[in-house]
PyMOL Python script that loads the backbone (N, CA, C, O; Angstrom):
from pymol import cmd

cmd.read_pdbstr("""\
ATOM      1  N   UNK A   1      -9.332-153.989 146.474  1.00  0.00           N
ATOM      2  CA  UNK A   1     -10.660-154.580 146.435  1.00  0.00           C
ATOM      3  C   UNK A   1     -10.692-155.837 145.574  1.00  0.00           C
ATOM      4  O   UNK A   1     -11.700-156.543 145.574  1.00  0.00           O
ATOM      5  N   UNK A   2      -9.637-156.136 144.851  1.00  0.00           N
ATOM      6  CA  UNK A   2      -9.642-157.335 144.031  1.00  0.00           C
ATOM      7  C   UNK A   2     -10.465-157.208 142.766  1.00  0.00           C
ATOM      8  O   UNK A   2     -10.963-158.209 142.252  1.00  0.00           O
ATOM      9  N   UNK A   3     -10.617-155.997 142.255  1.00  0.00           N
ATOM     10  CA  UNK A   3     -11.415-155.826 141.054  1.00  0.00           C
ATOM     11  C   UNK A   3     -10.674-156.296 139.811  1.00  0.00           C
ATOM     12  O   UNK A   3     -11.299-156.679 138.822  1.00  0.00           O
ATOM     13  N   UNK A   4      -9.356-156.268 139.856  1.00  0.00           N
ATOM     14  CA  UNK A   4      -8.558-156.784 138.748  1.00  0.00           C
ATOM     15  C   UNK A   4      -7.916-158.074 139.238  1.00  0.00           C
ATOM     16  O   UNK A   4      -7.093-158.068 140.153  1.00  0.00           O
ATOM     17  N   UNK A   5      -8.306-159.177 138.614  1.00  0.00           N
ATOM     18  CA  UNK A   5      -7.790-160.471 139.052  1.00  0.00           C
ATOM     19  C   UNK A   5      -6.912-161.122 138.014  1.00  0.00           C
ATOM     20  O   UNK A   5      -6.266-162.132 138.295  1.00  0.00           O
ATOM     21  N   UNK A   6      -6.876-160.562 136.812  1.00  0.00           N
ATOM     22  CA  UNK A   6      -6.047-161.131 135.762  1.00  0.00           C
ATOM     23  C   UNK A   6      -5.777-160.077 134.697  1.00  0.00           C
ATOM     24  O   UNK A   6      -6.585-159.180 134.459  1.00  0.00           O
ATOM     25  N   UNK A   7      -4.626-160.213 134.069  1.00  0.00           N
ATOM     26  CA  UNK A   7      -4.281-159.392 132.917  1.00  0.00           C
ATOM     27  C   UNK A   7      -3.995-160.366 131.788  1.00  0.00           C
ATOM     28  O   UNK A   7      -3.172-161.271 131.927  1.00  0.00           O
ATOM     29  N   UNK A   8      -4.686-160.172 130.664  1.00  0.00           N
ATOM     30  CA  UNK A   8      -4.540-161.103 129.545  1.00  0.00           C
ATOM     31  C   UNK A   8      -4.249-160.321 128.271  1.00  0.00           C
ATOM     32  O   UNK A   8      -4.596-159.145 128.164  1.00  0.00           O
ATOM     33  N   UNK A   9      -3.617-160.973 127.316  1.00  0.00           N
ATOM     34  CA  UNK A   9      -3.384-160.315 126.021  1.00  0.00           C
ATOM     35  C   UNK A   9      -4.710-159.956 125.347  1.00  0.00           C
ATOM     36  O   UNK A   9      -5.727-160.612 125.573  1.00  0.00           O
ATOM     37  N   UNK A  10      -4.691-158.932 124.536  1.00  0.00           N
ATOM     38  CA  UNK A  10      -5.896-158.457 123.860  1.00  0.00           C
ATOM     39  C   UNK A  10      -6.650-159.575 123.141  1.00  0.00           C
ATOM     40  O   UNK A  10      -7.879-159.627 123.185  1.00  0.00           O
ATOM     41  N   UNK A  11      -5.911-160.469 122.478  1.00  0.00           N
ATOM     42  CA  UNK A  11      -6.575-161.510 121.700  1.00  0.00           C
ATOM     43  C   UNK A  11      -7.233-162.585 122.563  1.00  0.00           C
ATOM     44  O   UNK A  11      -7.955-163.434 122.039  1.00  0.00           O
ATOM     45  N   UNK A  12      -6.996-162.563 123.880  1.00  0.00           N
ATOM     46  CA  UNK A  12      -7.618-163.531 124.793  1.00  0.00           C
ATOM     47  C   UNK A  12      -8.707-162.905 125.663  1.00  0.00           C
ATOM     48  O   UNK A  12      -9.360-163.599 126.443  1.00  0.00           O
ATOM     49  N   UNK A  13      -8.897-161.602 125.527  1.00  0.00           N
ATOM     50  CA  UNK A  13      -9.828-160.894 126.406  1.00  0.00           C
ATOM     51  C   UNK A  13     -11.255-161.413 126.306  1.00  0.00           C
ATOM     52  O   UNK A  13     -11.888-161.655 127.334  1.00  0.00           O
ATOM     53  N   UNK A  14     -11.765-161.585 125.124  1.00  0.00           N
ATOM     54  CA  UNK A  14     -13.142-162.049 124.954  1.00  0.00           C
ATOM     55  C   UNK A  14     -13.329-163.433 125.565  1.00  0.00           C
ATOM     56  O   UNK A  14     -14.311-163.665 126.271  1.00  0.00           O
ATOM     57  N   UNK A  15     -12.418-164.338 125.310  1.00  0.00           N
ATOM     58  CA  UNK A  15     -12.522-165.691 125.857  1.00  0.00           C
ATOM     59  C   UNK A  15     -12.473-165.669 127.384  1.00  0.00           C
ATOM     60  O   UNK A  15     -13.234-166.380 128.039  1.00  0.00           O
ATOM     61  N   UNK A  16     -11.584-164.860 127.949  1.00  0.00           N
ATOM     62  CA  UNK A  16     -11.484-164.761 129.409  1.00  0.00           C
ATOM     63  C   UNK A  16     -12.754-164.152 130.008  1.00  0.00           C
ATOM     64  O   UNK A  16     -13.240-164.614 131.040  1.00  0.00           O
ATOM     65  N   UNK A  17     -13.288-163.119 129.359  1.00  0.00           N
ATOM     66  CA  UNK A  17     -14.525-162.488 129.846  1.00  0.00           C
ATOM     67  C   UNK A  17     -15.691-163.460 129.783  1.00  0.00           C
ATOM     68  O   UNK A  17     -16.511-163.508 130.699  1.00  0.00           O
ATOM     69  N   UNK A  18     -15.768-164.231 128.713  1.00  0.00           N
ATOM     70  CA  UNK A  18     -16.844-165.222 128.592  1.00  0.00           C
ATOM     71  C   UNK A  18     -16.704-166.330 129.631  1.00  0.00           C
ATOM     72  O   UNK A  18     -17.706-166.805 130.166  1.00  0.00           O
ATOM     73  N   UNK A  19     -15.484-166.742 129.917  1.00  0.00           N
ATOM     74  CA  UNK A  19     -15.253-167.774 130.933  1.00  0.00           C
ATOM     75  C   UNK A  19     -15.661-167.259 132.317  1.00  0.00           C
ATOM     76  O   UNK A  19     -16.277-167.988 133.094  1.00  0.00           O
ATOM     77  N   UNK A  20     -15.321-166.012 132.623  1.00  0.00           N
ATOM     78  CA  UNK A  20     -15.715-165.421 133.904  1.00  0.00           C
ATOM     79  C   UNK A  20     -17.232-165.313 133.991  1.00  0.00           C
ATOM     80  O   UNK A  20     -17.820-165.638 135.022  1.00  0.00           O
ATOM     81  N   UNK A  21     -17.863-164.863 132.924  1.00  0.00           N
ATOM     82  CA  UNK A  21     -19.328-164.752 132.916  1.00  0.00           C
ATOM     83  C   UNK A  21     -19.981-166.113 133.129  1.00  0.00           C
ATOM     84  O   UNK A  21     -20.984-166.213 133.835  1.00  0.00           O
ATOM     85  N   UNK A  22     -19.428-167.153 132.530  1.00  0.00           N
ATOM     86  CA  UNK A  22     -19.975-168.502 132.706  1.00  0.00           C
ATOM     87  C   UNK A  22     -19.828-168.964 134.152  1.00  0.00           C
ATOM     88  O   UNK A  22     -20.746-169.568 134.705  1.00  0.00           O
ATOM     89  N   UNK A  23     -18.667-168.681 134.775  1.00  0.00           N
ATOM     90  CA  UNK A  23     -18.471-169.069 136.179  1.00  0.00           C
ATOM     91  C   UNK A  23     -19.461-168.335 137.080  1.00  0.00           C
ATOM     92  O   UNK A  23     -20.027-168.931 137.996  1.00  0.00           O
ATOM     93  N   UNK A  24     -19.670-167.049 136.824  1.00  0.00           N
ATOM     94  CA  UNK A  24     -20.626-166.289 137.633  1.00  0.00           C
ATOM     95  C   UNK A  24     -22.055-166.795 137.412  1.00  0.00           C
ATOM     96  O   UNK A  24     -22.834-166.906 138.359  1.00  0.00           O
ATOM     97  N   UNK A  25     -22.389-167.098 136.165  1.00  0.00           N
ATOM     98  CA  UNK A  25     -23.740-167.588 135.857  1.00  0.00           C
ATOM     99  C   UNK A  25     -24.019-168.932 136.504  1.00  0.00           C
ATOM    100  O   UNK A  25     -25.172-169.245 136.799  1.00  0.00           O
ATOM    101  N   UNK A  26     -22.985-169.733 136.730  1.00  0.00           N
ATOM    102  CA  UNK A  26     -23.159-171.040 137.359  1.00  0.00           C
ATOM    103  C   UNK A  26     -23.167-170.945 138.886  1.00  0.00           C
ATOM    104  O   UNK A  26     -23.431-171.933 139.570  1.00  0.00           O
ATOM    105  N   UNK A  27     -22.882-169.772 139.410  1.00  0.00           N
ATOM    106  CA  UNK A  27     -22.796-169.582 140.855  1.00  0.00           C
ATOM    107  C   UNK A  27     -24.157-169.476 141.511  1.00  0.00           C
ATOM    108  O   UNK A  27     -25.188-169.550 140.843  1.00  0.00           O
ATOM    109  N   UNK A  28     -24.152-169.302 142.824  1.00  0.00           N
ATOM    110  CA  UNK A  28     -25.397-169.209 143.585  1.00  0.00           C
ATOM    111  C   UNK A  28     -26.097-167.863 143.365  1.00  0.00           C
ATOM    112  O   UNK A  28     -25.605-166.839 143.840  1.00  0.00           O
ATOM    113  N   UNK A  29     -27.225-167.841 142.660  1.00  0.00           N
ATOM    114  CA  UNK A  29     -27.833-166.556 142.292  1.00  0.00           C
ATOM    115  C   UNK A  29     -28.241-165.690 143.478  1.00  0.00           C
ATOM    116  O   UNK A  29     -28.032-164.477 143.445  1.00  0.00           O
ATOM    117  N   UNK A  30     -28.813-166.275 144.517  1.00  0.00           N
ATOM    118  CA  UNK A  30     -29.240-165.471 145.664  1.00  0.00           C
ATOM    119  C   UNK A  30     -28.047-164.875 146.400  1.00  0.00           C
ATOM    120  O   UNK A  30     -28.080-163.715 146.810  1.00  0.00           O
ATOM    121  N   UNK A  31     -26.981-165.679 146.570  1.00  0.00           N
ATOM    122  CA  UNK A  31     -25.788-165.189 147.266  1.00  0.00           C
ATOM    123  C   UNK A  31     -25.092-164.108 146.450  1.00  0.00           C
ATOM    124  O   UNK A  31     -24.618-163.118 147.006  1.00  0.00           O
ATOM    125  N   UNK A  32     -25.028-164.292 145.134  1.00  0.00           N
ATOM    126  CA  UNK A  32     -24.418-163.269 144.287  1.00  0.00           C
ATOM    127  C   UNK A  32     -25.224-161.973 144.318  1.00  0.00           C
ATOM    128  O   UNK A  32     -24.653-160.883 144.320  1.00  0.00           O
ATOM    129  N   UNK A  33     -26.536-162.092 144.341  1.00  0.00           N
ATOM    130  CA  UNK A  33     -27.387-160.895 144.427  1.00  0.00           C
ATOM    131  C   UNK A  33     -27.161-160.177 145.755  1.00  0.00           C
ATOM    132  O   UNK A  33     -27.084-158.949 145.794  1.00  0.00           O
ATOM    133  N   UNK A  34     -27.055-160.938 146.835  1.00  0.00           N
ATOM    134  CA  UNK A  34     -26.808-160.336 148.147  1.00  0.00           C
ATOM    135  C   UNK A  34     -25.446-159.644 148.171  1.00  0.00           C
ATOM    136  O   UNK A  34     -25.317-158.544 148.708  1.00  0.00           O
ATOM    137  N   UNK A  35     -24.436-160.283 147.592  1.00  0.00           N
ATOM    138  CA  UNK A  35     -23.105-159.673 147.544  1.00  0.00           C
ATOM    139  C   UNK A  35     -23.129-158.382 146.740  1.00  0.00           C
ATOM    140  O   UNK A  35     -22.483-157.400 147.107  1.00  0.00           O
ATOM    141  N   UNK A  36     -23.869-158.388 145.655  1.00  0.00           N
ATOM    142  CA  UNK A  36     -23.980-157.189 144.824  1.00  0.00           C
ATOM    143  C   UNK A  36     -24.673-156.059 145.598  1.00  0.00           C
ATOM    144  O   UNK A  36     -24.237-154.908 145.545  1.00  0.00           O
ATOM    145  N   UNK A  37     -25.749-156.392 146.314  1.00  0.00           N
ATOM    146  CA  UNK A  37     -26.434-155.374 147.140  1.00  0.00           C
ATOM    147  C   UNK A  37     -25.489-154.813 148.193  1.00  0.00           C
ATOM    148  O   UNK A  37     -25.446-153.602 148.409  1.00  0.00           O
ATOM    149  N   UNK A  38     -24.728-155.696 148.854  1.00  0.00           N
ATOM    150  CA  UNK A  38     -23.789-155.244 149.880  1.00  0.00           C
ATOM    151  C   UNK A  38     -22.719-154.343 149.280  1.00  0.00           C
ATOM    152  O   UNK A  38     -22.349-153.333 149.880  1.00  0.00           O
ATOM    153  N   UNK A  39     -22.225-154.694 148.115  1.00  0.00           N
ATOM    154  CA  UNK A  39     -21.208-153.878 147.466  1.00  0.00           C
ATOM    155  C   UNK A  39     -21.750-152.491 147.128  1.00  0.00           C
ATOM    156  O   UNK A  39     -21.060-151.488 147.308  1.00  0.00           O
ATOM    157  N   UNK A  40     -22.971-152.441 146.645  1.00  0.00           N
ATOM    158  CA  UNK A  40     -23.570-151.152 146.276  1.00  0.00           C
ATOM    159  C   UNK A  40     -23.769-150.240 147.486  1.00  0.00           C
ATOM    160  O   UNK A  40     -23.656-149.021 147.358  1.00  0.00           O
ATOM    161  N   UNK A  41     -24.056-150.797 148.634  1.00  0.00           N
ATOM    162  CA  UNK A  41     -24.313-149.962 149.813  1.00  0.00           C
ATOM    163  C   UNK A  41     -23.078-149.747 150.680  1.00  0.00           C
ATOM    164  O   UNK A  41     -23.124-148.964 151.629  1.00  0.00           O
ATOM    165  N   UNK A  42     -21.982-150.424 150.373  1.00  0.00           N
ATOM    166  CA  UNK A  42     -20.816-150.405 151.262  1.00  0.00           C
ATOM    167  C   UNK A  42     -20.204-149.020 151.457  1.00  0.00           C
ATOM    168  O   UNK A  42     -19.689-148.729 152.536  1.00  0.00           O
ATOM    169  N   UNK A  43     -20.248-148.179 150.461  1.00  0.00           N
ATOM    170  CA  UNK A  43     -19.634-146.864 150.592  1.00  0.00           C
ATOM    171  C   UNK A  43     -20.551-145.841 151.253  1.00  0.00           C
ATOM    172  O   UNK A  43     -20.135-144.717 151.534  1.00  0.00           O
ATOM    173  N   UNK A  44     -21.792-146.229 151.498  1.00  0.00           N
ATOM    174  CA  UNK A  44     -22.765-145.299 152.074  1.00  0.00           C
ATOM    175  C   UNK A  44     -23.002-145.539 153.556  1.00  0.00           C
ATOM    176  O   UNK A  44     -23.791-144.818 154.167  1.00  0.00           O
ATOM    177  N   UNK A  45     -22.345-146.528 154.158  1.00  0.00           N
ATOM    178  CA  UNK A  45     -22.595-146.867 155.552  1.00  0.00           C
ATOM    179  C   UNK A  45     -21.284-146.933 156.326  1.00  0.00           C
ATOM    180  O   UNK A  45     -20.198-146.972 155.747  1.00  0.00           O
ATOM    181  N   UNK A  46     -21.414-146.945 157.626  1.00  0.00           N
ATOM    182  CA  UNK A  46     -20.226-147.128 158.453  1.00  0.00           C
ATOM    183  C   UNK A  46     -19.775-148.580 158.357  1.00  0.00           C
ATOM    184  O   UNK A  46     -20.542-149.450 157.944  1.00  0.00           O
ATOM    185  N   UNK A  47     -18.551-148.831 158.732  1.00  0.00           N
ATOM    186  CA  UNK A  47     -18.030-150.197 158.717  1.00  0.00           C
ATOM    187  C   UNK A  47     -18.866-151.093 159.623  1.00  0.00           C
ATOM    188  O   UNK A  47     -19.186-152.224 159.258  1.00  0.00           O
ATOM    189  N   UNK A  48     -19.214-150.595 160.789  1.00  0.00           N
ATOM    190  CA  UNK A  48     -19.999-151.397 161.738  1.00  0.00           C
ATOM    191  C   UNK A  48     -21.352-151.782 161.142  1.00  0.00           C
ATOM    192  O   UNK A  48     -21.780-152.931 161.260  1.00  0.00           O
ATOM    193  N   UNK A  49     -22.018-150.832 160.507  1.00  0.00           N
ATOM    194  CA  UNK A  49     -23.319-151.104 159.890  1.00  0.00           C
ATOM    195  C   UNK A  49     -23.163-152.102 158.755  1.00  0.00           C
ATOM    196  O   UNK A  49     -23.957-153.033 158.617  1.00  0.00           O
ATOM    197  N   UNK A  50     -22.144-151.902 157.954  1.00  0.00           N
ATOM    198  CA  UNK A  50     -21.932-152.801 156.821  1.00  0.00           C
ATOM    199  C   UNK A  50     -21.635-154.219 157.296  1.00  0.00           C
ATOM    200  O   UNK A  50     -22.177-155.178 156.746  1.00  0.00           O
ATOM    201  N   UNK A  51     -20.786-154.366 158.304  1.00  0.00           N
ATOM    202  CA  UNK A  51     -20.474-155.699 158.822  1.00  0.00           C
ATOM    203  C   UNK A  51     -21.715-156.376 159.404  1.00  0.00           C
ATOM    204  O   UNK A  51     -21.886-157.589 159.275  1.00  0.00           O
ATOM    205  N   UNK A  52     -22.571-155.594 160.036  1.00  0.00           N
ATOM    206  CA  UNK A  52     -23.819-156.164 160.566  1.00  0.00           C
ATOM    207  C   UNK A  52     -24.721-156.639 159.433  1.00  0.00           C
ATOM    208  O   UNK A  52     -25.323-157.708 159.524  1.00  0.00           O
ATOM    209  N   UNK A  53     -24.814-155.844 158.363  1.00  0.00           N
ATOM    210  CA  UNK A  53     -25.627-156.256 157.200  1.00  0.00           C
ATOM    211  C   UNK A  53     -25.036-157.495 156.536  1.00  0.00           C
ATOM    212  O   UNK A  53     -25.770-158.371 156.076  1.00  0.00           O
ATOM    213  N   UNK A  54     -23.715-157.564 156.487  1.00  0.00           N
ATOM    214  CA  UNK A  54     -23.060-158.729 155.906  1.00  0.00           C
ATOM    215  C   UNK A  54     -23.345-159.980 156.743  1.00  0.00           C
ATOM    216  O   UNK A  54     -23.632-161.045 156.196  1.00  0.00           O
ATOM    217  N   UNK A  55     -23.266-159.849 158.049  1.00  0.00           N
ATOM    218  CA  UNK A  55     -23.556-160.982 158.935  1.00  0.00           C
ATOM    219  C   UNK A  55     -25.005-161.453 158.764  1.00  0.00           C
ATOM    220  O   UNK A  55     -25.274-162.654 158.777  1.00  0.00           O
ATOM    221  N   UNK A  56     -25.925-160.515 158.606  1.00  0.00           N
ATOM    222  CA  UNK A  56     -27.332-160.873 158.377  1.00  0.00           C
ATOM    223  C   UNK A  56     -27.483-161.627 157.061  1.00  0.00           C
ATOM    224  O   UNK A  56     -28.220-162.611 156.989  1.00  0.00           O
ATOM    225  N   UNK A  57     -26.794-161.173 156.026  1.00  0.00           N
ATOM    226  CA  UNK A  57     -26.880-161.826 154.717  1.00  0.00           C
ATOM    227  C   UNK A  57     -26.326-163.243 154.789  1.00  0.00           C
ATOM    228  O   UNK A  57     -26.901-164.162 154.205  1.00  0.00           O
ATOM    229  N   UNK A  58     -25.224-163.429 155.494  1.00  0.00           N
ATOM    230  CA  UNK A  58     -24.633-164.753 155.634  1.00  0.00           C
ATOM    231  C   UNK A  58     -25.558-165.666 156.427  1.00  0.00           C
ATOM    232  O   UNK A  58     -25.754-166.824 156.058  1.00  0.00           O
ATOM    233  N   UNK A  59     -26.124-165.156 157.506  1.00  0.00           N
ATOM    234  CA  UNK A  59     -27.047-165.957 158.315  1.00  0.00           C
ATOM    235  C   UNK A  59     -28.262-166.362 157.494  1.00  0.00           C
ATOM    236  O   UNK A  59     -28.719-167.502 157.576  1.00  0.00           O
ATOM    237  N   UNK A  60     -28.779-165.442 156.712  1.00  0.00           N
ATOM    238  CA  UNK A  60     -29.933-165.756 155.864  1.00  0.00           C
ATOM    239  C   UNK A  60     -29.567-166.824 154.840  1.00  0.00           C
ATOM    240  O   UNK A  60     -30.302-167.794 154.659  1.00  0.00           O
ATOM    241  N   UNK A  61     -28.424-166.644 154.169  1.00  0.00           N
ATOM    242  CA  UNK A  61     -28.009-167.582 153.120  1.00  0.00           C
ATOM    243  C   UNK A  61     -27.796-168.984 153.665  1.00  0.00           C
ATOM    244  O   UNK A  61     -28.042-169.966 152.965  1.00  0.00           O
ATOM    245  N   UNK A  62     -27.345-169.086 154.901  1.00  0.00           N
ATOM    246  CA  UNK A  62     -27.076-170.412 155.464  1.00  0.00           C
ATOM    247  C   UNK A  62     -28.347-171.227 155.650  1.00  0.00           C
ATOM    248  O   UNK A  62     -28.288-172.453 155.751  1.00  0.00           O
ATOM    249  N   UNK A  63     -29.481-170.566 155.696  1.00  0.00           N
ATOM    250  CA  UNK A  63     -30.748-171.269 155.884  1.00  0.00           C
ATOM    251  C   UNK A  63     -31.512-171.527 154.599  1.00  0.00           C
ATOM    252  O   UNK A  63     -32.668-171.948 154.645  1.00  0.00           O
ATOM    253  N   UNK A  64     -30.895-171.286 153.459  1.00  0.00           N
ATOM    254  CA  UNK A  64     -31.588-171.473 152.186  1.00  0.00           C
ATOM    255  C   UNK A  64     -31.172-172.787 151.534  1.00  0.00           C
ATOM    256  O   UNK A  64     -30.175-173.395 151.923  1.00  0.00           O
ATOM    257  N   UNK A  65     -31.945-173.219 150.539  1.00  0.00           N
ATOM    258  CA  UNK A  65     -31.588-174.407 149.768  1.00  0.00           C
ATOM    259  C   UNK A  65     -30.256-174.182 149.050  1.00  0.00           C
ATOM    260  O   UNK A  65     -29.467-175.112 148.886  1.00  0.00           O
ATOM    261  N   UNK A  66     -30.018-172.970 148.635  1.00  0.00           N
ATOM    262  CA  UNK A  66     -28.762-172.627 147.974  1.00  0.00           C
ATOM    263  C   UNK A  66     -27.583-172.834 148.926  1.00  0.00           C
ATOM    264  O   UNK A  66     -26.549-173.374 148.533  1.00  0.00           O
ATOM    265  N   UNK A  67     -27.740-172.409 150.157  1.00  0.00           N
ATOM    266  CA  UNK A  67     -26.697-172.605 151.161  1.00  0.00           C
ATOM    267  C   UNK A  67     -26.469-174.075 151.453  1.00  0.00           C
ATOM    268  O   UNK A  67     -25.329-174.520 151.586  1.00  0.00           O
ATOM    269  N   UNK A  68     -27.555-174.831 151.552  1.00  0.00           N
ATOM    270  CA  UNK A  68     -27.438-176.268 151.800  1.00  0.00           C
ATOM    271  C   UNK A  68     -26.715-176.965 150.652  1.00  0.00           C
ATOM    272  O   UNK A  68     -25.906-177.862 150.889  1.00  0.00           O
ATOM    273  N   UNK A  69     -26.992-176.567 149.423  1.00  0.00           N
ATOM    274  CA  UNK A  69     -26.320-177.156 148.261  1.00  0.00           C
ATOM    275  C   UNK A  69     -24.836-176.804 148.276  1.00  0.00           C
ATOM    276  O   UNK A  69     -24.001-177.644 147.941  1.00  0.00           O
ATOM    277  N   UNK A  70     -24.502-175.594 148.653  1.00  0.00           N
ATOM    278  CA  UNK A  70     -23.093-175.215 148.728  1.00  0.00           C
ATOM    279  C   UNK A  70     -22.332-176.061 149.738  1.00  0.00           C
ATOM    280  O   UNK A  70     -21.224-176.521 149.457  1.00  0.00           O
ATOM    281  N   UNK A  71     -22.915-176.266 150.898  1.00  0.00           N
ATOM    282  CA  UNK A  71     -22.273-177.086 151.926  1.00  0.00           C
ATOM    283  C   UNK A  71     -22.198-178.538 151.480  1.00  0.00           C
ATOM    284  O   UNK A  71     -21.150-179.171 151.602  1.00  0.00           O
ATOM    285  N   UNK A  72     -23.313-179.077 150.958  1.00  0.00           N
ATOM    286  CA  UNK A  72     -23.340-180.475 150.520  1.00  0.00           C
ATOM    287  C   UNK A  72     -22.311-180.735 149.425  1.00  0.00           C
ATOM    288  O   UNK A  72     -21.615-181.751 149.454  1.00  0.00           O
ATOM    289  N   UNK A  73     -22.213-179.834 148.471  1.00  0.00           N
ATOM    290  CA  UNK A  73     -21.258-180.045 147.380  1.00  0.00           C
ATOM    291  C   UNK A  73     -19.826-180.006 147.895  1.00  0.00           C
ATOM    292  O   UNK A  73     -18.969-180.742 147.405  1.00  0.00           O
ATOM    293  N   UNK A  74     -19.563-179.159 148.871  1.00  0.00           N
ATOM    294  CA  UNK A  74     -18.226-179.097 149.457  1.00  0.00           C
ATOM    295  C   UNK A  74     -17.901-180.398 150.181  1.00  0.00           C
ATOM    296  O   UNK A  74     -16.831-180.974 149.984  1.00  0.00           O
ATOM    297  N   UNK A  75     -18.818-180.855 151.011  1.00  0.00           N
ATOM    298  CA  UNK A  75     -18.610-182.082 151.785  1.00  0.00           C
ATOM    299  C   UNK A  75     -18.464-183.292 150.857  1.00  0.00           C
ATOM    300  O   UNK A  75     -17.638-184.173 151.093  1.00  0.00           O
ATOM    301  N   UNK A  76     -19.273-183.317 149.805  1.00  0.00           N
ATOM    302  CA  UNK A  76     -19.248-184.446 148.871  1.00  0.00           C
ATOM    303  C   UNK A  76     -18.172-184.306 147.792  1.00  0.00           C
ATOM    304  O   UNK A  76     -18.039-185.166 146.921  1.00  0.00           O
ATOM    305  N   UNK A  77     -17.401-183.208 147.860  1.00  0.00           N
ATOM    306  CA  UNK A  77     -16.304-182.955 146.916  1.00  0.00           C
ATOM    307  C   UNK A  77     -16.771-183.019 145.462  1.00  0.00           C
ATOM    308  O   UNK A  77     -16.195-183.722 144.631  1.00  0.00           O
ATOM    309  N   UNK A  78     -17.823-182.268 145.186  1.00  0.00           N
ATOM    310  CA  UNK A  78     -18.371-182.209 143.829  1.00  0.00           C
ATOM    311  C   UNK A  78     -18.744-180.769 143.527  1.00  0.00           C
ATOM    312  O   UNK A  78     -18.913-179.964 144.442  1.00  0.00           O
ATOM    313  N   UNK A  79     -18.874-180.442 142.248  1.00  0.00           N
ATOM    314  CA  UNK A  79     -19.302-179.075 141.904  1.00  0.00           C
ATOM    315  C   UNK A  79     -20.746-178.847 142.352  1.00  0.00           C
ATOM    316  O   UNK A  79     -21.571-179.755 142.254  1.00  0.00           O
ATOM    317  N   UNK A  80     -21.053-177.664 142.833  1.00  0.00           N
ATOM    318  CA  UNK A  80     -22.435-177.380 143.224  1.00  0.00           C
ATOM    319  C   UNK A  80     -23.337-177.213 142.019  1.00  0.00           C
ATOM    320  O   UNK A  80     -22.896-176.798 140.947  1.00  0.00           O
ATOM    321  N   UNK A  81     -24.595-177.539 142.208  1.00  0.00           N
ATOM    322  CA  UNK A  81     -25.624-177.322 141.173  1.00  0.00           C
ATOM    323  C   UNK A  81     -26.699-176.467 141.822  1.00  0.00           C
ATOM    324  O   UNK A  81     -27.457-176.940 142.668  1.00  0.00           O
ATOM    325  N   UNK A  82     -26.759-175.203 141.419  1.00  0.00           N
ATOM    326  CA  UNK A  82     -27.716-174.279 142.012  1.00  0.00           C
ATOM    327  C   UNK A  82     -28.963-174.176 141.164  1.00  0.00           C
ATOM    328  O   UNK A  82     -28.894-174.113 139.937  1.00  0.00           O
ATOM    329  N   UNK A  83     -30.105-174.160 141.831  1.00  0.00           N
ATOM    330  CA  UNK A  83     -31.400-174.070 141.183  1.00  0.00           C
ATOM    331  C   UNK A  83     -31.572-172.669 140.598  1.00  0.00           C
ATOM    332  O   UNK A  83     -31.297-171.684 141.284  1.00  0.00           O
ATOM    333  N   UNK A  84     -32.006-172.562 139.385  1.00  0.00           N
ATOM    334  CA  UNK A  84     -32.194-171.275 138.713  1.00  0.00           C
ATOM    335  C   UNK A  84     -33.649-170.822 138.702  1.00  0.00           C
ATOM    336  O   UNK A  84     -33.977-169.847 138.027  1.00  0.00           O
ATOM    337  N   UNK A  85     -34.521-171.498 139.424  1.00  0.00           N
ATOM    338  CA  UNK A  85     -35.954-171.125 139.437  1.00  0.00           C
ATOM    339  C   UNK A  85     -36.209-169.911 140.261  1.00  0.00           C
ATOM    340  O   UNK A  85     -37.353-169.471 140.374  1.00  0.00           O
TER     341      UNK A  85
END
""", "prot")
cmd.dss("prot")
cmd.show_as("cartoon", "prot")
cmd.util.cbc("prot")
cmd.orient("prot")
């Protein structure tokens, strides 16, 4: 599942955790919330149901300002700036 993405020495753990938290905090809040909801329900549904819910979430996200910013930042080769309102 990719839950462990790095192993670091004990004395670097806090710095690595803070860096990960900062990257997540700078990410797209609506998309991260949707991913979290999907993860929470993934073990309670069939694969077909889960894939359908995932497709709905992706379709919804593509029509949001957050989705537009993600695409624009990619095309313009710049870091995205997501609205926190």
